[in-house]
Each structure stands twice: as structure tokens, then as C-alpha cells.
N, C-alpha and C positions, 0 to 999 in steps of 0.2 A: 461746221468748222472742224478741220482735221485735228486729231489729238497731237499733243506735243510731247517730246521727250526732254528730260532735264539732265544736265551734265554739270560738272564743276571743273574749275582750274584754279591754280594758285597765282595770285598777284605777286609782283616782285617783293612786296613787303610781307608775304606769307599769308595774307588774308584769302580765305577760300571764297571764291565767287561763283555764282550759279549763272547758267545760261540755258535757254530753252530753244528747241529746234522744232519747227512745224513746217510741213509741206515738203515738196520735192523741187528739183531744178537747181539752177546755179545759186549759190549762197548770197543772201542779202543780209548784212548785219544791221539791225535796227536798234538804235539807241533811244530809250525812253526819255521823256522829260521829267521834270520834278526837281531833283532826282526822286523817282519813285520806281517801284518794281514794274516790270514790263507787262504785267497782266492786263492793264487797261488798254494796251494796244490790240488785244485780241489777235486776229489774224489779218489785221489791217484791211478790213473790208473784203476779204477773199483773195488777197495778194498771194497767200500761200498756195493757191491753185497753180501759180506760175513760177514762183520762186521759193527756194528753201529759206524760210525766215529764221535767222539766228538772233535771239532777243535776250541780251544779258540783263540781269538784275544788278544795278549799281550797288556798290558796297553798302552794307547796312540796310538793304531793302530786300523784300521777297526772300528767296532762298540763299542770298549772299550774307556772309558773316559781317558783323561789325568789326572795324579795324581796331587795333590797339591804340593807334594815334588818331584822335578825332580830327586833327588838322588834315589828314589825308582824304577827308571828304571834299576838300577844295577842288574845284573843277580842273584846274591845270594839273593837279597831282593825279587825277583819274586818267590822264592821257596814257600813263603807263599800264593801266588796267586794260584799255582798249588794245594796246600793242600786245599785251600778254594774251588776250583773246585771239588776236590774229594768228599768233604763233601756235596757240593751242589748236586752231582750226587747220593749220598747215597751209594757209593762203599766202601766196606771194604778194598779191594785191587784193584789196577788198572793195566791193560795192558797199557803200556806207549810206544808210538812211538815218535821219535823226528828227525827232519831234520836239518842238518847244525848247525847253532849256537844254535838251540833249544836243541841240544844234551848237550850243556853245562848246560842248565837249568835242563834237565832230570837227568843228573848224580849228580848234586848238590841235586836235590830232592831225588834221590835214596840214597845218602849219609846221608841225614837228616832223611829220613823216609823209611828205607829199608823194614820195615814190611808192608808197604802199596803198594809195587811194586810186582805184580804177574809175569809180564814179561816185559822186556825192549828191545826195538828195536831202533837202532841208524842208521839212513840213511845218508850216506856221511857226517859223523859228523865233526864238528869243534873239534879241540883238545885242545883249550885254557884252559879248566877247568882241564885237566889232565897233562898239561905241556909238551906235546910232541912237537918236532920240525920237520919241513918239509924243507929239503934243496932245494935250487934252482935247483940243478942238478936233484934231484928226480922229481920235478915238470916238468922239461923239458923232462926228460926221459919218463915220463908217457904219454906225448902227441905226441911223435915222430911217433907213428904208424899212425898218421893222415896226414902225410907229403904229401900225394897225393891230398889232398883236396885243391881247388883253393884259399881259403882264408888263408891257412896255413902259407905261408911265412911272411905275415904281422903280423899275430897273434903270430907266434913264435918269431919274432924279438921283439915284444912288451913284450912277456913273458921274454925274455932274459933281456930286459931293466929293468923290474920290479925286477927280481930275482938278478940282479947285482946292484941294487940301483940307476938306471938311469931313473926311471919311470917319465912319464908326465901324465897329465889327459887323453890324447889320448891313452896312453898305456893301461889303464884299459878298455877303450871302445873296443880296438882292440882285447883283449883276450876273449871277451864274447863268441865267438863260442866254445871255449874249454869247456864251461859249459854244452853243449848239445851233445849227441851222434850223432845227425843229426842237422846241422845248416840249417834248412828249414824254410818255412813260419810260421809253427806252433811254432817253437822255437823262431823266431824273435818276434812273437806276445806275447808269454809268457814273454820274456825278457822286451818288451816295457811296458807291464802291470805292471811288477815288478818295473821298473824304476819309473813309475808314482806314485807308492805307497810308495816308499822308504823314510825313514826319517833319514838322516845321524846323526842328533842330538841324536835321541833315540839309534841308533846303537852305537854311541860313548859312551853314558852313560851306556849302557848294559855291556860293558867290561871295565868300568872305574877302576882305581886303587882300589884294595881291593876286587874286585869281585870274584877272584879266589885264592884258596890256594891249588895248585896242590899236594903237599905231603900229606896233610890231605885227600883230595879227593881220591887219589890213595889208601891210606890205608883203607878208608871206602869201596871202590869198591872191594878191595881184600877180604872183608868179606861178600859181597852181595851174598845171596843164590838164588836169583831169576835167572832164565835162561835169557841169553842175546844173542841177534842176532845183528850183525853189517853187514851192506851192503855197499860195495864200488862199484863205477863205474870204470870199467876197464881203462878208459881214462880220469878220473877226476883229474886234477892237484890240485884241492882244497882239496881233501881228497884222496890222492893216495892209492892204495891197500896196498902197503907195510906199510904205516903209520897206516892204519886202522887195519892191522894185529897186529901191536904193541899195538894198543888200545885194541884189543880183548884179548891180553895176560894179561891185567890188571885185568880181571875178573876170578873167579874160574870156572865159567860155561858159556862159550861164544862160539858162532859159527860165523865164518866169511863166508860171501857170497860175491863173486865178480861177478857182472853182466856184461857179455861180451858186449863190444861196448857202454857202458853207460857212461854218464857224471855225472854232479852234480845233475840232476833231473831224476833219473832212471825210475820213473813211466811214464815219457813222452817218453823216448827212446824205451822202450819195456814194455808196460803195463802188458801184460800177464805174462811175466817172472818175473816182479816185484811183482805181486800179489802172485804168488806161492812161491817166495822167502821169503816174509815177512809173509805169511799166509799159511804155508805148509799143513794145514789141508785140503786144496782143492785138495791135491794129495791123491791117495789111497796108501796103504802100499807098492805096487810094483812100485810106482813112475809114474804112468800114471794119466791123468786127471780123477778126480772123475766124475761120471755120472751126478752129479748135476751142473757141469759147463755148461754154455750155449755153443752151438756149435760155436758161433762166438767169443768166448773169451777164 
């Protein structure tokens, strides 16, 4: 993974925010979910070999300062941070990628600044900003293909408890394997690092009352002219493919990609497939790998 360089810029309210740049090529601004710092994104499965990844740390996370006003953690108020980053980068229009809860921020930004979005890519997106619902049965159906895995019975029982309103703190820990296409040592390490960096207070403030206006956002997205790509993990109960398909239907120009065998972090489950899904220019017109791709990737 190529090294990253770190920079900072000032948000409109004076909060100093950090962003990290990795790789070369045309810039791709990648908004993390959580909100959490961008470290868990890594280099998005090797995407930095083809694009210059610009990965901001949302306010109060990673290298970014905490704001004076905690209410500014709310998702809709962070739209100004994204616009300030665009101006700092000197980009007239941005290619914008977002993961999980970062998709809420990305679509609010696209709603407010459609003329500044060149392309929009949403990876296993949260649906809060657009008001879609995910039934408990759909979440359970999405993971049943994994019933042969040794940890499945306990995880599935915990998922049933959560979707039926009987959750305990242990239930949330037990379903963690469903977030990964392979629950191996690499996945466990990735999850442990994310747990260390999580900030429940910021996460709660991000989606606080007033953060979202789904009817207004859906109306704005219906007018968005930028091409949109949405990627779902085949076995991800957090963003089931059927729900992501509903999300795609909200845009006039959207493509849905379902990554086989992937969970909520598809760049970890199959990096090569992920890269060619979100960056199709690495394919040649007949669908084979471009000669510029390294032989090991």
C-alpha cells in the first residue's frame, strides 16, 4: 500500500480538519462511514494504484479537531466541510465516493451542490438520508447463505434478537462476522482497530434529529445529472442488495453492482473485484483486464 501524505484545511466554522492523500491519478474524494476517521478505508483494496485517493477525517476523528459546537457533528451540517475540502483541493467538480454512513453525507452534498459532483459512488450505503427501510426478514434472508460457517448459529440468533427487538449488548458483538465476507484473522484485526477508534457520541450526533429530510433529498437526487454507481455486498445485512437496488432507483442515471460473497467492507473481501467495480476504466472495452494492471492484481 503506497504511503499517504496528510494535510489540513479550515472548515467554515474555523475547525481544523485533516485529509490524507494516497496514490496518483485523477482525484477521488472518499468519505468514510461512522463517522470515523478514514484509516479503516486503507487504500480501498488497491484503488490508489489508479486514482489519487483524498480521504478526509470527519470533524472530531483522526487528525481533525473537535468543533466548539457539538451540534456541528450533525450530518447535514458537515456538508459545509465537504464543500470546503473541494475548494481546498481546487476542484471545480469532484468524483465523490462514500462508504456506509458517509453515503448520507455524500447525497446531502450532492443535493446541495449538484453542479460540483462529477460522479458519485456509494459503497454499501446507509439509507437514513433517503428514508428507505430494511426489514428484519430481509436482513436475515441476506445472511442465510452463510449457514455452513461455524460461527453462524450464534450470529444468526443474535441477528434474530436484534431484528425482533430483543437485543442485548452481546447481540451486537455476536453479529460482527456478518460484516465481512470472510471472518478470518484479517477481518478480526480490521474490526478490532475500528472498535478502538469508534466514538459513539459523535455517531449519535451525526444522525441527530433534524439531520435528514428524506422527501427533499429524494426530490433533489431525482434531478441529479451526474452518473451514480452503487455497490452492495451480496451477503451484507447492513445494506442488502435489494435495498441498494431501491436506492439506485432514486437516481436518473445509476448503476447497481452486487459483489459476490462480499459483506459490508467489499474492498477487503475481494480487492481486485472491488477495484474494477468502482473504477471500470481498468477494464478494456471487451471486459478483460487492461494491460496496465499489474500481474498480481
